[in-house]
VEXDO-979589 format. One line per field, with one value per residue (C-alpha): x, y, z; chain. Coordinates in Angstrom, 2 decimals. Example, Ala and Ser with C-alpha at 12.3 -4.5 7.8 and 13.67 -1.06 7.14 Angstrom:
<pts>
east <- 12.30	13.67;
north <- -4.50	-1.06;
up <- 7.80	7.14;
unit <- A	A;
</pts>
This chain:
<pts>
east <- 0.26	1.32	2.19	-1.07	0.62	3.06	5.96	4.23	1.60	3.20	3.79	6.29	4.95	6.69	4.65	7.03	6.65	7.54	5.81	2.11	1.89	-0.73	1.10	-0.72	-4.27	-3.54	-2.60	-5.99	-7.57	-5.87	-6.45	-10.09	-10.63	-9.45	-11.44	-8.61	-10.16	-13.74	-13.67	-10.66	-8.87	-7.49	-3.74	-5.86	-8.03	-4.90	-6.48	-4.45	-3.19	0.29	1.01	0.33	3.31	2.50	5.10	3.77	0.26	1.60	3.56	0.78	3.27	5.09	8.06	8.56	8.08	4.98	4.53	1.01	-0.03	-3.83	-5.21	-6.39	-7.86	-5.58	-2.75	-1.10	0.41	2.69	2.84	5.19	4.56	7.44	8.06	8.33	10.81	14.27	15.49	14.19	15.72	16.93	13.55	12.52	16.21	15.37	12.16	13.24	15.60	12.84	10.17	9.55	7.73	7.85	4.47	6.06	3.18	2.92	0.71	-1.41	-1.38	2.57	4.08	7.26	9.08	12.11	11.96	10.30	13.91	16.37	14.12	14.19	17.99	17.34	15.25	17.68	19.94	18.08	16.85	13.01	10.29	8.44	4.65	4.01	0.43	-0.59	-2.65	-4.81	-6.48	-10.04	-7.48	-8.65	-5.29	-4.65	-2.76	-2.64	-1.01	1.97	2.41	3.19	5.25	7.46	7.32	8.60	11.33	12.47	12.22	12.31	9.94	10.15	7.00	3.99	0.29	-1.77	-4.99	-5.91	-8.58	-11.71	-12.16	-9.56	-10.19	-13.31	-15.66	-12.97	-14.97	-14.09	-10.68	-10.13	-7.90	-6.15	-5.21	-8.37	-10.04	-12.87	-13.45	-14.22	-16.93	-16.88	-19.42	-18.57	-18.27	-15.47	-15.41	-15.99	-16.59	-19.03	-17.67	-18.78	-17.61	-15.18	-17.29	-16.88	-15.44	-12.45	-12.00	-9.51	-7.24	-8.20	-7.05	-3.64	-2.53	-3.12	-1.11	1.38	1.25	1.74	3.93	5.92	5.79	6.33	9.91	10.87	10.68	10.97	8.73	5.84	7.16	6.90	3.37	2.73	3.93	1.54	-1.52	-1.38	-2.58	-1.44	-4.24	-4.23	-2.26	0.49	0.71	0.51	3.40	5.30	4.80	6.20	9.26	9.98	8.97	11.51	14.49	13.30	12.26	9.09	7.19	2.78	1.11	-2.05	-4.81	-5.68	-7.80	-6.85	-8.23	-12.11	-10.83	-10.70	-8.32	-7.18	-8.63	-7.55	-4.29	-4.56	-5.49	-2.77	-0.29	-1.56	-1.91	1.41	3.95	6.49	6.82	10.21	10.96	10.32	13.11	17.12	18.66	19.91	23.72	25.51	29.01	30.76	29.05	26.77	23.18	20.27	17.36	13.97	12.65	10.06	12.29	15.88	17.79	16.51	17.69	16.33	17.17	16.73	16.13	15.03	14.47	12.24	11.97	8.42	7.81	7.40	7.92	11.64	13.27	11.14	12.82	11.79	12.87	12.71	12.53	15.04	15.25	13.34	10.22	10.72	8.98	7.94	10.93	13.12	16.98	18.76	22.71	23.41	26.41	27.37	27.86	28.25	25.50	22.34	19.20	15.63	12.66	10.00	7.67	6.54	4.43	2.66	2.31	-0.59	0.43	1.20	-0.84	1.12	-0.83	1.00	1.73	3.40	5.09	6.53	7.67	10.69	9.08	7.22	8.20	7.09	8.62	10.09	10.76	13.88	16.27	18.95	22.11	20.88	20.60	20.09	21.64	21.97	21.72	20.54	20.45	20.99	23.83	27.08	25.28	27.81	24.93	25.64	23.54	24.61	23.75	22.42	24.32	22.83	23.90	26.37	24.88	23.66	24.00	26.22	25.55	27.06	24.81	24.69	21.90	20.68	21.32	24.62	25.29	22.95	25.41	25.20	21.38	22.44	24.74	22.50	19.58	21.84	23.05	19.08	19.20	21.73	20.15	16.79	18.18	21.36	21.52	21.92	25.98	27.25	31.05	32.63	35.21	38.48	39.63	36.54	35.93	31.96	29.61	28.60	25.44	25.72	22.26	20.15	18.52	16.61	13.51	15.53	17.45	13.80	12.70	15.62	15.24	11.89	12.82	15.61	13.49	9.79	11.27	15.05	13.97	16.96	16.59	19.30	20.51	22.11	24.94	27.31	30.01	33.57	34.97	38.17	40.97	44.17	47.55	50.61	53.48	54.05	58.20	61.34	62.43	65.21	65.36	67.43	66.35	67.94	66.01	68.30	66.89	68.28	66.75	69.34	70.46	70.23	69.27	67.53	69.62	68.76	69.38	67.68	68.88	65.75	64.89	61.00	59.69	55.72	56.31	54.81	54.71	58.09	60.23	63.99	65.88	66.57	69.41	73.00	71.87	73.18	70.53	71.01	67.25	63.67	60.44	57.22	54.26	50.45	48.78	45.40	43.91	45.18	48.20	51.92	54.71	58.01	60.82	64.56	67.67	70.59	72.72	76.41	79.23	77.25	76.01	72.70	72.31	70.08	68.18	66.70	65.55	62.02	61.45	62.08	59.72	57.47	57.54	56.91	54.21	52.82	52.73	51.10	48.09	47.60	49.22	50.21	47.51	44.05	44.86	44.17	45.72	49.15	49.85	52.29	55.34	58.91	61.10	64.97	66.89	70.50	72.29	72.01	73.87	74.09	74.89	76.41	74.48	71.70	70.28	67.31	64.28	62.04	64.29	64.78	61.02	60.11	63.10	62.01	58.74	59.26	62.06	59.16	57.08	59.68	60.21	56.71	55.85	59.07	57.65	54.76	52.22	48.87	45.56	43.67	39.74	37.42	35.84	32.46	31.66	27.85	25.05	22.07	19.00	16.27	13.38	14.46	12.77	14.14	18.01	19.17	17.85	19.87	23.07	22.53	22.47	25.79	27.69	27.38	28.45	32.37	31.19	32.76	30.35	31.84	29.15	25.42	23.14	19.31	17.51	14.00	12.56	15.10	19.10	21.64	24.33	27.71	29.93	32.38	31.86	33.79	31.93	32.08	29.48	27.10	25.23	21.81	22.02	19.44	16.85	18.21	17.27	14.35	12.71	14.16	12.86	9.73	11.10	11.22	14.97	17.55	20.86	23.80	27.28	30.42	34.52	36.82	39.75	41.46	42.16	43.78	41.45	41.42	44.08	41.61	39.84	42.94	43.72	40.48	40.52	44.18	43.24	39.80	41.99	45.03	42.23	40.36	44.05	44.72	41.37	42.04	45.31	44.02;
north <- 0.27	3.33	6.39	7.89	11.68	12.04	14.82	17.44	17.44	16.94	19.92	20.28	23.19	23.88	26.00	28.63	31.48	32.59	30.53	31.27	32.29	29.82	26.93	24.40	25.83	26.43	23.05	21.78	24.01	23.06	19.25	20.01	22.17	18.97	16.48	14.49	15.63	15.62	18.25	20.60	20.35	22.89	23.66	23.96	20.91	19.13	17.00	18.17	16.26	17.46	18.49	14.69	13.74	13.50	16.22	18.50	18.54	18.40	22.10	23.63	23.90	22.59	20.67	18.44	19.21	16.72	15.59	15.37	15.41	16.24	16.28	18.69	19.44	16.49	17.65	16.10	19.07	17.52	19.89	20.11	21.78	23.27	24.32	28.13	28.18	29.02	25.83	23.10	25.26	21.26	20.39	23.40	23.43	19.67	20.59	23.79	20.87	18.92	21.58	23.95	26.29	27.58	29.62	32.26	32.85	36.42	37.21	40.23	41.14	41.13	41.75	40.31	38.98	37.66	33.65	35.20	36.92	34.13	31.33	33.85	33.37	30.09	30.40	32.40	30.05	27.48	29.79	28.57	30.31	31.92	33.04	34.97	35.01	37.57	35.76	36.25	38.97	38.65	39.23	42.58	44.17	42.97	45.50	44.13	47.64	47.60	43.92	44.63	47.42	45.59	42.77	45.05	47.10	43.04	41.42	44.13	45.12	41.61	41.30	41.92	41.96	39.52	40.03	42.47	42.71	44.83	44.76	43.75	42.38	40.86	41.96	40.58	38.47	39.91	39.65	41.55	39.47	41.59	38.79	37.75	41.04	39.53	40.26	36.82	36.80	34.39	33.62	33.85	30.20	30.64	27.98	28.51	32.56	33.81	35.83	39.16	42.04	44.94	47.17	51.13	52.04	49.60	50.19	52.91	51.12	48.02	49.14	50.93	47.74	45.31	47.74	47.75	43.80	43.70	45.97	43.64	40.46	42.43	43.55	40.31	38.94	41.19	38.96	40.41	43.93	43.77	42.55	45.19	48.02	46.90	46.27	48.05	45.10	41.35	38.86	36.17	33.17	35.61	37.06	33.18	32.11	35.51	35.26	31.43	32.07	35.35	32.96	30.52	32.79	34.47	37.57	38.05	37.04	37.33	38.05	36.58	36.78	34.37	33.38	30.51	30.04	30.72	28.56	31.90	32.50	28.65	27.20	30.59	29.76	26.19	27.30	29.71	26.53	23.94	26.82	28.55	27.22	25.18	20.88	19.78	19.57	22.70	23.93	24.06	20.61	19.42	19.10	16.15	16.32	15.92	19.01	17.20	18.32	15.46	16.64	15.73	13.46	10.27	8.35	9.30	6.89	6.41	8.64	9.42	11.67	10.76	14.10	13.08	10.04	8.95	6.11	5.11	2.33	-0.87	-0.28	0.93	3.54	5.65	7.30	10.50	11.15	12.81	11.39	13.52	11.21	8.10	5.97	3.93	1.07	-1.05	-3.69	-2.20	-2.40	0.97	1.44	4.11	6.06	6.78	3.59	1.64	-0.80	-2.10	-1.25	-2.86	-0.13	-3.17	-0.56	2.66	5.28	8.12	10.31	11.93	13.07	9.99	8.03	5.78	4.68	1.84	2.97	1.37	3.78	7.37	9.63	12.20	15.10	13.45	12.80	9.95	7.31	3.85	1.41	-0.22	1.44	-0.38	1.36	4.90	8.09	11.69	13.23	9.90	9.49	6.11	5.15	2.19	0.14	1.55	4.58	6.79	9.72	11.65	14.52	17.64	17.29	19.86	21.55	22.15	25.54	24.82	24.20	27.44	25.74	22.93	21.21	18.03	14.92	11.78	9.19	9.61	5.73	4.45	1.34	2.90	4.62	2.24	2.80	6.63	5.79	4.04	7.18	9.79	7.81	7.56	10.76	12.15	9.84	11.44	15.13	16.61	19.62	17.51	16.48	14.30	15.15	12.56	14.99	13.02	16.77	17.80	14.18	14.59	13.65	16.85	17.61	20.47	21.69	24.78	26.38	25.64	24.68	21.90	20.89	20.27	18.17	16.02	15.48	14.18	11.43	10.17	9.76	8.64	6.94	5.95	5.37	6.63	8.95	12.04	15.25	18.13	20.17	22.97	21.59	22.55	25.22	23.88	26.20	26.77	27.84	29.29	31.44	35.07	35.42	32.78	30.36	27.98	25.00	21.63	18.47	15.44	12.15	9.26	6.23	3.17	-0.21	-3.05	-4.21	-1.29	2.04	5.08	8.48	10.99	15.04	17.80	21.42	22.99	26.71	27.25	30.41	31.86	30.46	33.08	32.91	34.66	34.83	34.47	31.26	30.87	33.16	32.23	28.68	26.36	24.74	21.54	20.17	21.64	20.12	21.70	19.74	21.18	20.33	18.33	20.87	23.75	26.08	24.27	23.27	24.03	21.63	22.44	20.07	22.46	19.54	20.12	18.07	14.47	15.59	13.69	11.11	12.18	8.81	10.35	13.64	11.51	10.19	13.81	15.55	12.84	13.75	17.41	16.60	14.33	17.48	19.61	17.40	18.60	22.39	23.36	26.29	24.07	21.19	22.37	22.10	24.04	25.61	28.15	27.33	26.45	24.08	24.18	21.41	22.55	20.47	17.69	14.25	10.54	7.55	4.52	2.45	3.69	6.02	4.98	6.41	6.29	8.48	10.93	11.28	11.93	14.20	16.52	16.16	17.56	20.15	21.62	21.58	23.64	26.04	26.38	27.76	30.25	31.72	33.56	31.61	32.76	30.60	31.45	31.27	30.55	33.48	33.06	35.54	36.19	37.57	38.43	39.70	41.37	43.92	47.80	48.35	45.79	46.74	48.20	45.74	42.89	45.03	45.39	41.94	41.17	43.77	41.56	38.76	40.58	40.66	43.16	44.71	45.30	46.36	47.42	47.65	48.12	45.98	47.51	47.24	44.90	45.45	43.10	42.78	41.63	41.24	38.85	37.23	34.36	31.10	30.64	33.46	32.18	29.30	29.57	32.66	31.28	31.19	34.51	36.02	34.27	36.11	39.23	39.60	37.58	35.18	37.94	37.44	35.29	34.36	32.63	31.93	30.14	29.93	32.83	32.47	32.02	35.22	35.94	35.45	38.30	38.17	37.51	34.88	33.21	33.11	32.13	29.06	28.11	27.82	26.29	23.82	23.21	23.14	19.76	18.44	18.27	16.82	14.28	13.04	13.00;
up <- 0.01	-1.36	1.41	1.73	1.15	-1.58	-1.26	-2.65	-0.34	3.10	5.14	8.14	10.73	13.94	16.64	18.39	20.79	24.61	27.21	27.70	23.90	22.91	21.02	22.98	22.14	18.79	18.45	19.79	17.31	14.07	15.28	15.82	12.39	10.43	12.45	14.14	17.68	18.25	21.32	21.78	25.36	27.09	29.10	32.20	32.06	31.33	28.45	25.27	22.48	23.08	26.49	27.41	29.59	33.23	34.29	31.60	32.99	36.82	35.65	33.02	30.53	27.82	28.05	25.29	21.78	20.48	17.13	16.11	12.66	10.60	7.18	5.77	2.19	0.85	2.90	5.76	8.22	10.66	14.08	16.18	19.36	21.12	24.67	25.35	28.05	27.33	29.62	26.71	23.90	22.60	22.09	20.09	17.91	16.92	16.08	13.62	12.12	10.36	10.16	6.84	7.87	11.61	13.30	15.76	18.13	20.02	23.17	22.10	25.71	26.07	22.53	21.48	24.46	25.48	24.64	20.93	20.46	21.44	19.31	16.32	16.17	15.88	12.96	11.58	11.89	10.27	7.39	8.39	6.85	8.75	9.78	12.89	14.59	17.12	19.79	22.62	20.69	22.96	26.08	28.00	27.49	23.89	21.65	18.45	16.86	19.56	18.99	15.48	15.71	18.42	15.93	13.35	15.39	16.49	13.20	10.93	7.92	6.29	8.96	6.62	7.76	5.71	8.71	11.03	13.93	13.50	17.30	20.16	23.88	24.71	21.86	19.43	16.61	13.25	11.03	7.87	5.49	3.19	0.78	-0.11	0.94	2.75	6.53	8.56	11.22	14.09	16.77	19.90	20.03	17.34	14.27	10.62	10.06	8.15	4.65	4.61	2.55	3.80	5.67	4.49	7.96	7.26	3.69	3.16	5.78	4.05	1.07	2.30	4.07	0.68	-1.25	1.18	1.61	-2.56	-2.91	0.11	-2.56	-5.61	-4.43	-3.59	-7.65	-10.51	-12.64	-10.29	-10.09	-13.88	-13.71	-10.66	-12.38	-15.85	-13.83	-10.83	-9.02	-8.27	-8.12	-5.52	-7.08	-8.05	-4.51	-2.99	-5.35	-4.34	-0.94	-1.01	-2.77	-0.23	2.77	1.52	1.03	4.21	2.61	3.72	7.07	6.92	9.91	10.94	13.65	15.88	19.08	19.67	23.15	21.04	18.08	16.30	12.81	12.87	9.75	7.77	8.85	7.86	4.50	4.26	5.42	2.77	-0.29	0.65	2.84	1.19	1.16	1.63	-1.61	-2.38	0.17	-0.45	-0.79	2.23	2.55	3.48	5.63	2.22	0.92	-1.09	-2.14	-1.34	-3.03	-1.57	-4.02	-3.43	-5.93	-4.50	-2.21	1.29	3.34	7.26	10.35	13.42	15.44	18.79	20.91	23.74	25.84	26.76	29.64	28.68	25.18	24.33	22.63	19.99	17.24	15.11	12.17	8.71	5.42	3.38	0.17	-0.92	0.63	3.69	4.22	7.12	7.69	5.60	6.40	5.87	7.37	9.89	8.71	12.13	13.65	10.59	12.05	10.10	11.64	10.57	10.71	11.79	12.25	11.06	12.93	12.20	15.58	17.42	20.77	23.26	20.13	17.31	14.13	11.85	8.57	5.84	4.18	4.81	1.87	1.21	3.31	6.11	9.80	11.34	14.04	14.56	17.73	18.96	16.67	18.99	18.05	16.35	18.35	17.83	14.81	12.91	9.45	8.33	4.79	2.15	2.43	0.81	0.08	2.70	3.50	6.63	6.65	8.97	12.25	14.67	16.68	20.57	22.76	25.68	29.05	31.52	34.73	36.47	39.52	41.49	41.62	43.53	44.82	48.36	49.26	49.10	46.53	44.17	42.21	39.37	39.15	39.05	36.15	34.12	34.69	33.92	30.38	29.46	29.92	27.58	25.37	25.26	25.98	23.95	25.96	29.15	30.05	32.64	33.60	36.29	37.40	38.46	39.87	41.67	42.80	41.74	39.56	37.65	35.50	33.29	31.83	30.60	33.88	37.27	35.47	33.10	36.29	38.18	35.29	35.18	38.89	38.12	35.29	37.25	40.04	38.74	35.79	36.94	40.05	42.08	44.73	44.20	45.34	43.91	45.73	44.33	42.54	43.61	41.68	39.23	40.32	39.08	40.81	39.20	40.40	40.33	40.87	39.65	42.96	43.31	45.47	45.98	47.50	48.79	48.35	50.60	51.80	53.30	54.15	54.21	50.49	47.44	48.83	47.32	46.58	44.46	44.24	42.39	41.76	40.11	39.56	38.28	36.90	35.75	31.77	29.06	25.49	24.01	27.32	27.07	27.59	31.29	32.39	33.53	32.74	29.97	28.23	26.36	25.94	26.22	26.42	25.63	27.45	26.45	29.84	29.87	32.10	30.24	30.04	29.37	31.29	30.03	30.89	30.99	30.92	31.82	33.66	33.18	33.51	33.84	37.53	37.04	33.72	31.64	31.99	34.89	33.62	32.77	35.83	37.48	34.91	36.35	39.79	38.65	36.77	39.40	41.95	39.36	39.40	43.38	43.43	47.43	47.86	47.30	45.59	42.20	38.99	38.06	35.20	33.11	34.90	33.13	35.11	34.50	36.30	36.73	39.02	41.07	42.34	41.99	43.64	41.55	43.28	44.72	42.34	39.98	38.65	41.80	43.66	40.85	40.31	44.23	44.81	41.50	43.21	46.64	44.91	42.96	45.81	47.82	45.16	44.39	47.56	47.61	44.26	45.36	44.14	43.11	42.80	39.42	39.03	35.89	34.03	32.12	29.11	30.32	28.16	30.01	27.84	29.81	29.72	29.50	32.94	34.50	33.25	36.71	39.12	37.14	37.00	40.40	41.28	39.08	40.97	44.00	41.69	41.06	37.38	35.15	32.76	29.44	27.67	26.96	24.18	23.65	20.90	20.86	24.61	25.46	26.81	26.35	28.82	28.29	31.55	32.66	35.86	38.21	38.26	41.81	41.87	39.49	41.70	41.04	39.16	37.06	39.92	41.15	37.58	37.33	40.60	39.95	36.28	37.16	34.11	31.53	31.31	29.63	30.05	28.02	29.58	28.38	29.42	28.74	30.73	34.11	36.14	39.09	42.72	44.75	47.68	50.56	49.07	48.21	51.54	52.56	50.31	51.25	54.83	53.94	52.30	54.63	57.85	55.47	54.69	58.44	59.08	56.43	58.39	61.65;
unit <- A	A	A	A	A	A	A	A	A	A	A	A	A	A	A	A	A	A	A	A	A	A	A	A	A	A	A	A	A	A	A	A	A	A	A	A	A	A	A	A	A	A	A	A	A	A	A	A	A	A	A	A	A	A	A	A	A	A	A	A	A	A	A	A	A	A	A	A	A	A	A	A	A	A	A	A	A	A	A	A	A	A	A	A	A	A	A	A	A	A	A	A	A	A	A	A	A	A	A	A	A	A	A	A	A	A	A	A	A	A	A	A	A	A	A	A	A	A	A	A	A	A	A	A	A	A	A	A	A	A	A	A	A	A	A	A	A	A	A	A	A	A	A	A	A	A	A	A	A	A	A	A	A	A	A	A	A	A	A	A	A	A	A	A	A	A	A	A	A	A	A	A	A	A	A	A	A	A	A	A	A	A	A	A	A	A	A	A	A	A	A	A	A	A	A	A	A	A	A	A	A	A	A	A	A	A	A	A	A	A	A	A	A	A	A	A	A	A	A	A	A	A	A	A	A	A	A	A	A	A	A	A	A	A	A	A	A	A	A	A	A	A	A	A	A	A	A	A	A	A	A	A	A	A	A	A	A	A	A	A	A	A	A	A	A	A	A	A	A	A	A	A	A	A	A	A	A	A	A	A	A	A	A	A	A	A	A	A	A	A	A	A	A	A	A	A	A	A	A	A	A	A	A	A	A	A	A	A	A	A	A	A	A	A	A	A	A	A	A	A	A	A	A	A	A	A	A	A	A	A	A	A	A	A	A	A	A	A	A	A	A	A	A	A	A	A	A	A	A	A	A	A	A	A	A	A	A	A	A	A	A	A	A	A	A	A	A	A	A	A	A	A	A	A	A	A	A	A	A	A	A	A	A	A	A	A	A	A	A	A	A	A	A	A	A	A	A	A	A	A	A	A	A	A	A	A	A	A	A	A	A	A	A	A	A	A	A	A	A	A	A	A	A	A	A	A	A	A	A	A	A	A	A	A	A	A	A	A	A	A	A	A	A	A	A	A	A	A	A	A	A	A	A	A	A	A	A	A	A	A	A	A	A	A	A	A	A	A	A	A	A	A	A	A	A	A	A	A	A	A	A	A	A	A	A	A	A	A	A	A	A	A	A	A	A	A	A	A	A	A	A	A	A	A	A	A	A	A	A	A	A	A	A	A	A	A	A	A	A	A	A	A	A	A	A	A	A	A	A	A	A	A	A	A	A	A	A	A	A	A	A	A	A	A	A	A	A	A	A	A	A	A	A	A	A	A	A	A	A	A	A	A	A	A	A	A	A	A	A	A	A	A	A	A	A	A	A	A	A	A	A	A	A	A	A	A	A	A	A	A	A	A	A	A	A	A	A	A	A	A	A	A	A	A	A	A	A	A	A	A	A	A	A	A	A	A	A	A	A	A	A	A	A	A	A	A	A	A	A	A	A	A	A	A	A	A	A	A	A	A	A	A	A	A	A	A	A	A	A	A	A	A	A	A	A	A	A	A	A	A	A	A	A	A	A	A	A	A	A	A	A	A	A	A	A	A	A	A	A	A	A	A	A	A	A	A	A	A	A	A	A	A	A	A	A	A	A	A	A	A	A	A	A	A	A	A	A	A	A	A	A	A;
</pts>
């Protein structure tokens, strides 16, 4: 049985927007209008198709992206509802990767919010054709004109009205459509509107905005511009064709009106999706890692890309994928380009939230799911055996938050390890790091909401009770001046003894420094340290005071001590060591003797070389509403931040600062509290910088006190 829809009749839509903009409610409307469901659910009633997960219903907002589909006038519209909080950005990015059009919802009462701006960056990265939909026009504080103005300020003049409301607020029930030059009048219960002529009171505004729309479409297509000059107008089909091309090129973003809560405007939006929005085969072809194009054709070589995996209890791994080429049939075997393992697609599914419908085929451009691909993960490409196709992977953002994680009950480390493995498999924005340096298992994620979801999953699905702790800071130690030291290691215990004496100079290393003064250089080694920085190791021995065969042992002792600096036990970096003298014994000298002598000589010299503690400094970017900039800045000053710049973007301020990692614990929670969730931030490692003197003293005393306790 062939696929029900061919490539031309499949549209892939992702619903985007800040939390509370109405994405899940719009999805309900679209499924209801298409007859997929007989009754619209609501977020408040916890009975929507999209937010079906127990955790989403408990929290009252989307956490995971949800795949659904609607059959509409001969088309299959795949819908992916996405979370609105930036903590779950991985779900948004993976959905954008496989969508061919995005619908960005704007809350008419709130305008353009921070989450909208952040999501927009990703749509530009993927060059996703975009539609704007101003939702909640029936809200008592709805302000359509202000919302449109903000959209143009943020996203440019490419935002063009296709519709506008006649009224807004509680009386909202009429929309003027500027493409069809018709007024849609809705009953209070919503649903299918009555089509009416544009009233005289709106004719002048409608004509002006219609002309604006026509000119925006024509300006992106020379042939349409010529027709517009000749006729002074474009017909509806010409406008649709022009809009599709402009949307594909990211040159035009049509704007629609909605009340998803009352089901007003969703049917017209779906009509626009099937009439105008591009199918996958009308989008630029996918690029393979080798730089070749892969056209989206049903008769092409079979090729799918896995963008999401979910572990379902009692079922196993459910892999979501898009067919980028060919026709995929149940029972087909494909080769995983990334793992080189053959996988059998035993079952194919069309997905409706938590429901799965078996299908026999999925054609190029469609999105579906399959079960139990044992060696396939997110970002994997599967293809015909020997085809050697690998599609560009999704690049997920770095984490913003880190915590130490451990099981509450002893003996459950293995269970926790398994739960963390499953977590990372499902969520590519989570990183787990077992840090020998800090002696902690670290969990890196996107923010405190993300962390709360992770805790719930580990405890409810993984069945491991856990606790979080403050992660230790990965300090570094170095020196500020030169120091010499010598150490004799001597041990006699019957038979052969141990003897080695090392004379050593250590200096702070920097690029371009001159050769060691007053010493004869006979050899130099540069060691890039695994933890950052360098060790430069010089052989300055004259007269054979130490045999060259013992120099690697001295180096080994130095490197061992550099893994546990004397100030806080942190890694040591950026040191130049010159071994310039020493003594041997013809019988008792051996490798272990010179290793221990080198270690102790380095330790003594380091303490006399004005040791310095360095701390990791992160580049921080905060995006917050203008009216909250002062509060955000005040908080940053308490965190030893150095503000490097501020710039305005419409009614937001972007703050750039450098801040010590030690001061950023629980910053996500603090920022959310200060701004009522209206600000977002990103941070990434920048450099190591000296710790203030008083703080270095405090940290060193704490380390020495702990060392005494451990020895006792």
